[in-house]
Structure formats: C-alpha cells, structure tokens
ROSE-4610 file (N, C-alpha, C; in Angstrom, 1 decimal, always signed):
// ROSE-4610
residu = [M/M/M/D/D/D/H/H/H/A/A/A/R/R/R/S/S/S/R/R/R/S/S/S/A/A/A/V/V/V/L/L/L/V/V/V/V/V/V/V/V/V/A/A/A/L/L/L/S/S/S/T/T/T/L/L/L/L/L/L/G/G/G/L/L/L/A/A/A/G/G/G/P/P/P/A/A/A/A/A/A/A/A/A/A/A/A/P/P/P/Y/Y/Y/C/C/C/G/G/G/I/I/I/T/T/T/W/W/W/G/G/G/S/S/S/L/L/L/A/A/A/K/K/K/A/A/A/A/A/A/D/D/D/A/A/A/P/P/P/D/D/D/T/T/T/E/E/E/S/S/S/L/L/L/N/N/N/D/D/D/V/V/V/R/R/R/V/V/V/G/G/G/R/R/R/H/H/H/A/A/A/C/C/C/F/F/F/D/D/D/R/R/R/L/L/L/V/V/V/V/V/V/D/D/D/V/V/V/G/G/G/G/G/G/Q/Q/Q/D/D/D/A/A/A/W/W/W/F/F/F/D/D/D/S/S/S/Y/Y/Y/D/D/D/V/V/V/R/R/R/Y/Y/Y/V/V/V/P/P/P/H/H/H/V/V/V/T/T/T/A/A/A/E/E/E/G/G/G/S/S/S/G/G/G/D/D/D/V/V/V/V/V/V/P/P/P/L/L/L/R/R/R/G/G/G/G/G/G/A/A/A/A/A/A/L/L/L/Q/Q/Q/I/I/I/T/T/T/V/V/V/G/G/G/A/A/A/P/P/P/A/A/A/H/H/H/D/D/D/A/A/A/H/H/H/G/G/G/N/N/N/A/A/A/T/T/T/F/F/F/S/S/S/P/P/P/T/T/T/D/D/D/R/R/R/R/R/R/E/E/E/V/V/V/V/V/V/D/D/D/V/V/V/S/S/S/A/A/A/F/F/F/S/S/S/T/T/T/F/F/F/R/R/R/Q/Q/Q/V/V/V/A/A/A/W/W/W/A/A/A/G/G/G/S/S/S/F/F/F/E/E/E/G/G/G/Q/Q/Q/S/S/S/T/T/T/I/I/I/G/G/G/L/L/L/G/G/G/V/V/V/R/R/R/A/A/A/R/R/R/L/L/L/P/P/P/F/F/F/R/R/R/V/V/V/S/S/S/T/T/T/L/L/L/A/A/A/G/G/G/T/T/T/P/P/P/N/N/N/S/S/S/D/D/D/H/H/H/T/T/T/P/P/P/R/R/R/L/L/L/V/V/V/I/I/I/D/D/D/V/V/V/A/A/A/H/H/H/R/R/R/W/W/W]
num = [1/1/1/2/2/2/3/3/3/4/4/4/5/5/5/6/6/6/7/7/7/8/8/8/9/9/9/10/10/10/11/11/11/12/12/12/13/13/13/14/14/14/15/15/15/16/16/16/17/17/17/18/18/18/19/19/19/20/20/20/21/21/21/22/22/22/23/23/23/24/24/24/25/25/25/26/26/26/27/27/27/28/28/28/29/29/29/30/30/30/31/31/31/32/32/32/33/33/33/34/34/34/35/35/35/36/36/36/37/37/37/38/38/38/39/39/39/40/40/40/41/41/41/42/42/42/43/43/43/44/44/44/45/45/45/46/46/46/47/47/47/48/48/48/49/49/49/50/50/50/51/51/51/52/52/52/53/53/53/54/54/54/55/55/55/56/56/56/57/57/57/58/58/58/59/59/59/60/60/60/61/61/61/62/62/62/63/63/63/64/64/64/65/65/65/66/66/66/67/67/67/68/68/68/69/69/69/70/70/70/71/71/71/72/72/72/73/73/73/74/74/74/75/75/75/76/76/76/77/77/77/78/78/78/79/79/79/80/80/80/81/81/81/82/82/82/83/83/83/84/84/84/85/85/85/86/86/86/87/87/87/88/88/88/89/89/89/90/90/90/91/91/91/92/92/92/93/93/93/94/94/94/95/95/95/96/96/96/97/97/97/98/98/98/99/99/99/100/100/100/101/101/101/102/102/102/103/103/103/104/104/104/105/105/105/106/106/106/107/107/107/108/108/108/109/109/109/110/110/110/111/111/111/112/112/112/113/113/113/114/114/114/115/115/115/116/116/116/117/117/117/118/118/118/119/119/119/120/120/120/121/121/121/122/122/122/123/123/123/124/124/124/125/125/125/126/126/126/127/127/127/128/128/128/129/129/129/130/130/130/131/131/131/132/132/132/133/133/133/134/134/134/135/135/135/136/136/136/137/137/137/138/138/138/139/139/139/140/140/140/141/141/141/142/142/142/143/143/143/144/144/144/145/145/145/146/146/146/147/147/147/148/148/148/149/149/149/150/150/150/151/151/151/152/152/152/153/153/153/154/154/154/155/155/155/156/156/156/157/157/157/158/158/158/159/159/159/160/160/160/161/161/161/162/162/162/163/163/163/164/164/164/165/165/165/166/166/166/167/167/167/168/168/168/169/169/169/170/170/170/171/171/171/172/172/172/173/173/173/174/174/174/175/175/175/176/176/176/177/177/177/178/178/178/179/179/179/180/180/180/181/181/181/182/182/182/183/183/183/184/184/184/185/185/185/186/186/186/187/187/187/188/188/188]
x = [+49.1/+47.8/+46.7/+46.8/+45.8/+45.7/+46.7/+46.5/+45.6/+45.9/+45.2/+43.6/+43.4/+42.1/+41.4/+42.0/+41.4/+41.2/+42.0/+41.8/+40.4/+40.4/+39.4/+38.0/+38.0/+36.7/+36.4/+37.4/+37.0/+36.2/+36.9/+36.4/+34.8/+34.7/+33.3/+32.4/+32.9/+31.9/+31.6/+32.5/+32.3/+31.4/+31.7/+30.8/+29.6/+29.1/+27.8/+27.2/+27.8/+27.3/+26.9/+27.8/+27.4/+26.1/+26.1/+24.9/+23.7/+23.8/+22.4/+22.4/+23.2/+22.8/+23.3/+24.3/+24.5/+25.7/+26.4/+27.7/+27.4/+28.0/+28.1/+27.0/+27.0/+25.8/+24.4/+23.4/+22.2/+21.6/+20.7/+20.2/+19.2/+19.4/+18.6/+17.2/+16.4/+15.0/+14.8/+13.7/+13.4/+12.9/+13.2/+12.8/+11.3/+10.9/+9.6/+8.6/+9.4/+8.7/+8.2/+8.6/+8.1/+8.9/+8.2/+8.7/+8.1/+7.7/+6.9/+7.5/+8.8/+9.5/+9.2/+9.9/+9.8/+9.3/+8.7/+8.2/+6.9/+6.3/+5.2/+3.9/+2.9/+1.7/+0.6/-0.3/-1.4/-2.6/-3.9/-5.0/-6.0/-6.7/-7.3/-8.8/-9.6/-11.1/-11.7/-12.7/-13.4/-14.2/-14.2/-14.8/-15.5/-16.3/-17.0/-16.6/-15.7/-15.3/-14.7/-14.6/-13.9/-13.1/-11.9/-10.9/-11.5/-11.3/-11.9/-10.8/-10.0/-8.8/-7.7/-6.5/-5.3/-4.9/-4.6/-4.2/-2.8/-2.2/-1.0/-0.9/-0.1/-0.1/+1.4/+1.9/+3.2/+2.7/+3.5/+3.6/+4.9/+5.0/+6.4/+7.3/+6.8/+7.8/+7.6/+6.6/+6.4/+5.6/+5.6/+4.9/+3.6/+2.4/+1.4/+0.6/+0.3/-0.6/-1.9/-3.0/-4.3/-5.0/-5.7/-6.2/-7.7/-8.7/-10.0/-10.7/-11.5/-12.4/-13.7/-14.7/-16.0/-17.1/-18.0/-18.8/-20.0/-20.1/-21.2/-21.2/-20.3/-20.3/-19.3/-19.2/-18.3/-16.9/-16.6/-15.2/-14.4/-13.4/-12.4/-11.2/-10.8/-9.7/-8.9/-8.6/-8.3/-6.9/-5.8/-4.6/-3.3/-2.3/-0.8/+0.2/+0.8/+1.8/+3.2/+4.4/+5.5/+6.6/+7.7/+8.8/+9.2/+9.4/+9.8/+10.9/+11.7/+12.9/+12.2/+11.0/+10.3/+8.9/+8.2/+6.7/+6.4/+5.3/+4.9/+3.4/+3.1/+1.9/+1.0/-0.2/-1.4/-1.6/-1.9/-2.3/-1.0/+0.0/+1.0/+2.2/+2.5/+3.6/+4.8/+4.7/+5.8/+6.2/+7.5/+8.0/+7.7/+7.3/+6.8/+8.0/+8.6/+9.7/+9.4/+10.2/+10.0/+11.2/+11.2/+12.3/+12.4/+13.7/+13.9/+14.8/+15.2/+16.2/+15.5/+14.1/+13.3/+11.9/+11.3/+9.9/+8.9/+7.7/+6.7/+5.7/+5.3/+4.0/+2.9/+1.9/+0.5/-0.6/-0.9/-2.0/-3.3/-4.4/-5.5/-6.6/-7.4/-8.5/-9.7/-9.4/-10.6/-10.2/-11.3/-10.7/-11.0/-10.6/-10.7/-11.9/-13.0/-14.2/-15.4/-16.6/-17.7/-18.2/-19.3/-20.0/-20.3/-20.5/-20.8/-19.7/-18.5/-17.4/-17.0/-17.6/-17.5/-16.1/-15.2/-14.1/-14.4/-13.9/-14.0/-12.8/-11.7/-10.4/-9.5/-9.2/-8.3/-7.3/-6.0/-5.2/-4.9/-4.7/-4.4/-3.0/-2.1/-0.8/-0.4/-0.4/-0.1/+1.3/+2.2/+3.6/+3.8/+2.9/+2.7/+1.4/+0.9/-0.6/-0.8/+0.1/+0.1/+1.3/+1.5/+2.7/+3.3/+4.6/+5.1/+6.6/+6.8/+8.1/+8.7/+7.9/+8.2/+8.3/+8.1/+7.9/+9.5/+9.7/+10.7/+11.0/+10.2/+10.3/+9.8/+8.7/+8.2/+8.9/+9.1/+9.7/+8.8/+7.9/+7.1/+5.8/+4.8/+3.4/+3.1/+3.1/+2.7/+1.7/+0.8/-0.3/+0.1/+0.0/+0.4/-0.8/-2.0/-3.1/-4.2/-5.3/-6.3/-6.6/-6.7/-7.0/-7.5/-8.5/-9.1/-9.5/-10.1/-10.8/-9.6/-8.5/-7.5/-6.8/-6.2/-5.4/-4.2/-3.1/-1.9/-1.3/-0.6/+0.1/+1.6/+2.4/+3.7/+4.2/+4.9/+5.4/+7.0/+7.5/+8.9/+9.3/+10.3/+10.5/+12.0/+12.6/+14.0/+14.7/+14.4/+15.1/+14.1/+14.7/+13.7/+13.5/+12.6/+12.2/+10.9/+10.9/+9.6/+8.3/+7.4/+5.9/+5.0/+3.8/+2.7/+1.4/+0.4/-0.7/-1.7/-3.0/-4.0/-5.3/-6.4/-7.7/-8.6/-9.4/-10.4/-11.7/-12.7/-14.0/-14.7/-15.6/-16.3/-17.9/-18.8/-20.1/-20.8/-21.6/-22.3/-23.1/-23.2/-24.0/-23.7/-22.4/-22.1/-20.7/-20.2/-18.9/-17.6/-18.0/-17.2/-16.8/-16.0/-15.8/-14.5/-14.4/-13.3/-12.1/-10.9/-9.6/-8.5/-7.6/-6.4/-5.3/-4.5/-3.7/-2.2/-1.2/+0.1/+1.1/+1.7/+2.7/+4.1/+4.8/+6.4/+7.2/+8.0/+8.7/+9.7/+10.3/+11.2/+12.6/+12.8/+14.2/+13.7/+14.8/+14.7/+14.8]
y = [-27.4/-28.1/-27.0/-26.0/-24.9/-24.3/-24.3/-23.9/-24.8/-26.1/-27.0/-27.2/-26.9/-26.8/-25.6/-24.5/-23.2/-23.4/-24.0/-24.2/-25.2/-26.0/-27.1/-26.5/-25.5/-24.9/-23.9/-23.2/-22.4/-23.2/-24.3/-24.9/-25.6/-25.9/-26.4/-25.4/-24.0/-22.9/-22.7/-22.5/-22.2/-23.3/-24.6/-25.5/-25.3/-25.3/-25.2/-23.8/-22.9/-21.6/-21.7/-22.6/-22.8/-23.7/-24.8/-25.6/-24.9/-24.0/-23.2/-22.0/-21.8/-20.6/-19.2/-19.2/-18.0/-17.4/-17.9/-17.5/-17.4/-16.4/-16.2/-15.4/-15.0/-14.0/-14.6/-13.9/-14.2/-14.4/-15.4/-15.8/-14.6/-14.1/-13.0/-13.3/-12.5/-12.6/-12.3/-13.1/-12.8/-11.5/-11.0/-9.6/-9.3/-8.4/-8.1/-9.3/-10.5/-11.6/-12.5/-12.2/-12.7/-14.2/-15.2/-16.7/-17.2/-16.5/-17.1/-18.1/-17.8/-18.7/-18.3/-18.9/-18.5/-19.8/-20.7/-21.8/-21.5/-22.3/-22.2/-22.3/-21.4/-21.5/-21.6/-22.7/-22.9/-23.5/-23.2/-23.8/-23.9/-25.0/-25.3/-25.7/-24.8/-25.0/-24.4/-25.2/-24.8/-23.5/-22.6/-21.4/-20.7/-19.7/-19.1/-17.6/-17.4/-15.8/-15.3/-14.0/-13.2/-12.3/-12.0/-11.0/-9.7/-8.7/-7.4/-6.3/-6.6/-5.3/-6.0/-5.1/-5.5/-4.1/-4.4/-3.2/-3.5/-2.4/-2.6/-1.7/-2.1/-1.1/-1.4/-0.4/-0.5/-0.6/-1.3/-1.6/-1.5/-1.3/-1.1/-2.4/-3.6/-4.8/-5.6/-5.1/-5.9/-5.0/-5.4/-4.8/-5.7/-5.3/-6.0/-5.8/-7.1/-7.1/-7.6/-6.9/-7.3/-7.6/-9.0/-9.2/-9.3/-8.3/-8.3/-9.2/-10.2/-11.1/-11.0/-11.2/-11.2/-12.1/-12.4/-13.4/-13.7/-15.1/-15.6/-15.7/-15.9/-16.0/-15.1/-15.4/-14.4/-15.1/-16.3/-16.7/-17.0/-17.1/-17.5/-18.2/-19.4/-20.0/-20.9/-20.1/-20.9/-20.0/-20.4/-19.7/-20.5/-20.2/-20.6/-19.6/-19.3/-18.3/-18.9/-18.6/-19.2/-18.5/-18.5/-18.0/-18.9/-18.2/-19.0/-18.2/-19.1/-18.4/-17.3/-17.5/-16.4/-16.6/-15.6/-15.7/-15.9/-16.5/-16.8/-16.4/-16.1/-15.3/-16.4/-16.3/-17.3/-17.6/-18.7/-19.1/-19.1/-18.1/-18.3/-18.8/-18.8/-19.2/-18.1/-17.1/-16.2/-15.6/-15.4/-14.7/-13.4/-13.0/-11.8/-11.2/-10.0/-9.5/-8.6/-8.9/-8.0/-7.8/-6.4/-5.9/-6.6/-6.7/-7.2/-8.3/-8.9/-9.9/-11.4/-11.2/-12.4/-12.2/-13.3/-13.2/-14.0/-13.5/-14.3/-14.5/-15.6/-15.9/-16.0/-15.3/-15.4/-15.8/-17.1/-17.5/-17.7/-17.1/-16.8/-17.7/-18.5/-19.3/-18.6/-17.4/-16.4/-15.9/-16.0/-15.3/-13.8/-13.1/-11.6/-11.2/-11.9/-11.8/-12.4/-12.0/-12.5/-13.9/-14.3/-15.5/-15.1/-13.8/-13.6/-13.1/-13.2/-12.8/-11.2/-10.6/-9.2/-8.9/-8.2/-7.9/-7.5/-8.1/-7.6/-6.9/-7.1/-6.4/-6.5/-5.2/-5.0/-3.8/-4.1/-3.0/-2.0/-0.8/+0.2/-0.2/-0.4/-0.8/-2.2/-3.1/-4.6/-4.6/-3.9/-4.0/-3.4/-2.5/-1.5/-1.4/-2.7/-2.8/-1.7/-1.6/-0.5/+0.0/+1.2/+1.9/+1.4/+0.8/+0.5/+1.1/+2.1/+2.9/+3.3/+3.5/+4.0/+2.8/+1.5/+0.4/-0.1/-0.6/-1.3/-2.6/-3.5/-4.8/-4.9/-4.4/-4.6/-3.8/-4.4/-3.8/-3.3/-4.4/-4.3/-5.2/-4.7/-5.7/-5.6/-6.8/-7.1/-7.8/-7.7/-8.6/-9.6/-10.9/-12.1/-12.8/-12.1/-12.5/-13.6/-13.8/-14.8/-15.6/-16.8/-18.0/-19.2/-19.8/-20.9/-21.0/-19.9/-19.8/-19.4/-18.9/-18.6/-17.2/-16.5/-15.2/-15.3/-14.6/-14.7/-13.2/-13.0/-11.7/-12.1/-11.1/-11.3/-10.3/-10.6/-9.7/-9.7/-8.6/-8.5/-7.9/-8.6/-8.2/-8.2/-7.4/-7.0/-8.3/-9.3/-10.6/-11.6/-12.9/-14.0/-13.8/-13.2/-13.0/-13.9/-13.7/-14.5/-14.0/-14.8/-14.1/-15.0/-14.5/-15.3/-14.8/-15.7/-15.7/-15.9/-15.0/-15.4/-14.9/-15.3/-14.9/-14.2/-13.2/-12.5/-12.6/-13.1/-13.1/-11.8/-11.9/-10.7/-10.8/-10.0/-10.0/-10.1/-11.2/-11.3/-10.2/-9.8/-8.8/-7.4/-7.1/-5.8/-5.5/-4.3/-4.0/-4.5/-5.2/-5.8/-7.3/-7.5/-8.7/-9.5/-10.8/-11.6/-11.1/-11.3/-10.8/-11.9/-11.9/-12.6/-11.7/-12.0/-11.0/-11.9/-11.2/-11.6/-10.5/-11.0/-10.1/-10.5/-9.6/-10.0/-9.2/-9.8/-9.3/-8.4/-7.2/-6.3/-6.9/-8.0/-8.8/-9.9/-10.8/-12.1/-11.8]
z = [+35.5/+35.4/+35.4/+36.1/+36.2/+34.6/+33.9/+32.4/+31.7/+32.1/+31.1/+31.6/+32.9/+33.6/+33.0/+32.9/+32.3/+30.9/+30.0/+28.8/+28.6/+29.4/+29.3/+29.6/+30.6/+31.1/+30.0/+29.3/+28.2/+27.1/+26.7/+25.7/+25.9/+27.1/+27.6/+27.5/+27.9/+27.8/+26.4/+25.5/+24.2/+23.5/+23.9/+23.3/+23.7/+25.0/+25.7/+24.9/+24.7/+24.1/+22.8/+22.1/+20.6/+20.7/+21.3/+21.4/+21.7/+22.7/+23.2/+22.4/+21.4/+20.6/+21.1/+22.1/+22.9/+22.0/+21.4/+20.8/+19.3/+18.6/+17.3/+16.9/+15.6/+15.0/+15.2/+15.4/+15.4/+14.0/+13.8/+12.6/+12.1/+10.8/+10.3/+10.1/+10.5/+10.3/+8.8/+8.3/+6.8/+6.7/+5.3/+5.1/+5.2/+6.0/+6.4/+6.7/+7.3/+7.6/+6.5/+5.3/+4.1/+4.1/+3.8/+3.8/+2.6/+1.5/+0.2/-0.6/-0.9/-1.9/-3.3/-4.3/-5.7/-6.5/-6.0/-7.0/-7.4/-8.4/-9.1/-8.0/-8.2/-7.5/-8.4/-8.3/-9.3/-8.5/-9.2/-8.8/-9.9/-10.0/-11.3/-11.1/-10.5/-10.2/-11.4/-12.1/-13.2/-12.9/-13.9/-13.5/-14.9/-14.7/-15.9/-15.9/-15.1/-15.2/-16.4/-16.6/-17.6/-17.0/-17.8/-17.3/-17.5/-16.4/-16.7/-16.7/-15.8/-15.6/-14.8/-15.2/-14.6/-13.8/-12.5/-11.8/-10.9/-10.5/-9.7/-8.6/-7.6/-6.3/-5.7/-5.0/-4.3/-2.8/-2.2/-0.7/-0.2/+1.3/+1.9/+1.6/+1.6/+1.3/+0.0/-0.8/-1.9/-3.1/-4.2/-5.3/-5.5/-5.9/-6.0/-7.6/-8.1/-9.4/-9.1/-9.4/-9.3/-10.6/-10.8/-11.9/-11.6/-12.1/-11.7/-12.7/-12.1/-13.0/-12.7/-13.6/-13.2/-14.0/-13.5/-14.5/-13.6/-13.4/-12.8/-11.3/-10.6/-9.1/-8.4/-7.2/-6.1/-6.1/-6.5/-6.2/-7.4/-7.5/-8.6/-8.1/-8.8/-8.2/-9.5/-10.7/-11.6/-12.2/-11.7/-12.2/-12.3/-12.8/-12.8/-12.9/-11.9/-11.7/-11.4/-12.4/-12.4/-13.1/-12.6/-13.4/-14.5/-15.6/-16.7/-17.5/-18.4/-19.0/-19.9/-20.6/-21.6/-21.4/-21.4/-21.5/-22.9/-23.0/-24.6/-24.5/-25.7/-26.3/-26.4/-25.8/-26.1/-27.6/-27.9/-29.4/-30.2/-30.4/-31.2/-30.7/-29.3/-28.8/-28.8/-29.4/-29.7/-28.3/-28.2/-26.9/-26.7/-25.5/-25.2/-24.5/-25.1/-24.6/-23.3/-22.2/-20.9/-20.3/-19.9/-19.0/-17.6/-17.1/-15.8/-15.9/-14.7/-14.5/-14.5/-14.4/-14.4/-15.0/-15.2/-15.9/-15.2/-14.9/-14.3/-15.4/-15.5/-16.5/-15.5/-15.8/-15.1/-16.0/-15.9/-16.8/-15.9/-16.3/-15.7/-16.3/-15.7/-16.4/-16.6/-17.3/-17.6/-19.0/-19.9/-21.1/-21.1/-22.0/-21.9/-22.7/-22.8/-23.6/-22.8/-23.1/-22.6/-23.3/-22.8/-23.6/-25.0/-25.4/-26.8/-27.5/-27.1/-27.8/-27.7/-26.8/-26.6/-25.8/-26.2/-25.3/-23.9/-22.9/-21.5/-21.0/-21.6/-21.3/-22.7/-23.0/-24.2/-23.9/-23.5/-23.0/-24.3/-23.9/-25.1/-25.6/-24.8/-25.0/-24.5/-25.4/-25.0/-24.3/-24.6/-23.9/-22.6/-22.4/-21.2/-20.6/-20.0/-19.7/-18.6/-17.7/-16.6/-16.4/-15.9/-15.7/-14.4/-14.4/-13.2/-13.1/-13.7/-13.7/-12.4/-11.4/-10.0/-9.1/-9.7/-8.7/-8.4/-7.1/-6.6/-7.3/-7.4/-8.1/-9.5/-9.8/-11.0/-12.2/-13.3/-14.4/-15.6/-15.8/-16.9/-16.7/-17.1/-17.3/-18.8/-19.5/-20.8/-21.0/-22.0/-22.3/-23.2/-23.1/-23.7/-24.5/-24.2/-25.1/-24.4/-25.0/-24.3/-25.6/-25.3/-26.2/-25.4/-26.0/-25.5/-24.0/-23.6/-22.1/-21.0/-21.6/-20.6/-21.3/-20.2/-20.7/-19.9/-20.7/-20.0/-20.0/-18.8/-18.6/-18.2/-18.8/-18.4/-17.6/-16.5/-15.4/-15.4/-15.9/-15.7/-14.4/-13.7/-12.2/-12.3/-11.3/-11.0/-11.1/-10.5/-10.2/-9.7/-9.7/-9.3/-7.8/-7.1/-6.0/-5.5/-4.2/-3.6/-4.1/-4.2/-4.6/-3.9/-3.6/-3.2/-4.2/-4.1/-4.9/-4.0/-4.3/-3.4/-4.3/-4.0/-4.5/-3.5/-4.0/-3.0/-3.7/-2.8/-3.2/-3.7/-4.5/-4.9/-4.3/-5.0/-4.8/-6.0/-6.1/-7.5/-7.8/-9.2/-9.7/-9.0/-8.9/-8.4/-9.1/-8.7/-9.2/-8.6/-7.4/-6.4/-7.0/-7.8/-8.4/-7.8/-8.1/-7.5/-8.1/-7.4/-7.8/-7.6/-8.5/-8.3/-7.9/-7.0/-6.4/-6.3/-7.0/-7.0/-6.4/-5.2/-4.5/-4.8/-5.1/-5.4/-4.3/-3.4/-2.5/-3.0/-2.3/-2.8/-2.8/-1.8/-1.9/-1.1/-0.9/+0.0/+1.3]
C-alpha cells in the first residue's frame, strides 16, 4: 500500500508542477524581444511627397532600410511592404532579380520625381542601390522603378524573417524630411 501511495503522490506532484509551469523547459523568449511577424504591412493615406533617397543601417537585432521622402508636408503614410515570390518592376512587370532566400517588395506612394518631372531619386546602379555586403540579414537592395505616382524597391533578405514598418515625421521646408523605415530581424 505504501508503494501505491508513493506512486500516487509522485503523480500528483508531477501533475501540479506541470499545471503550474514548474516542470519542463521554460518557454524561450523572442529573439531580442521581437514579435513583429512576417505578414504584409500597408497604409494608404493620400500624399504629395517625392522619393528622395534610400539608406541602410545595421543594428544589433535587425537590419534597417530607410526611404527618405519629401515634398509638401511633414508626414508620410503611403506604403505597402510584403514578402512576394518575385519583385516586379513598375510599369513593365518584369521580374527584378534579387539575392537571398526571400524577397520583400516595398512600394512607396511617392514618385521618384517632382511635380515638374525632374528626377528626385535616380540610383547610379539599379541592381545595387546601396551596399549591404556586410549586413546580417539584407542581401541586396534593387530599384524596381517609379510609375504612376509610386516607386518600388526590391529587398533581398537571407530568409523570410519578421519585419516591421514605421514612418517618421519630418519638418516642412527643411532637410529633415519624412521617412519610411523597414526593419528586418536577424532571426526569429
């Protein structure tokens, strides 16, 4: 009878420990606290901005792409960022080749020219808009063109990883322009 009682007591302790979360491995915390996910992110507020520049930066937990826009006001909120099988060029629909295991298509509701048709952004090398050779996640940034009031950038990344999109306000009539910011985590 003592053996049966001991066994029952052990089973009760194990069951309670499991219910209370005391037994077994602890749940892993998200990488760097990142909980962004990899689904499409978009905003469609009408705007009159122009695309001016594309920059990149490296951070401890993610790589960052910044799209500088400028024009009439201090705010910008017109974009669509999503993983796609292939990034396509504005106007022609041709596939834009990208290095990496996944492709992010970044469509910005801002043309790469001003109201008079003068170019506001024209990369020297459409295939390598910025150098990302030393980055953890980014593999290539390619220009996919500007057509009918929007511009598209192809971002080749190592794999389909979590990303977030945010906009930062600027100051009208200054060099401090609104920005679209895309951060892609180094891992899940």
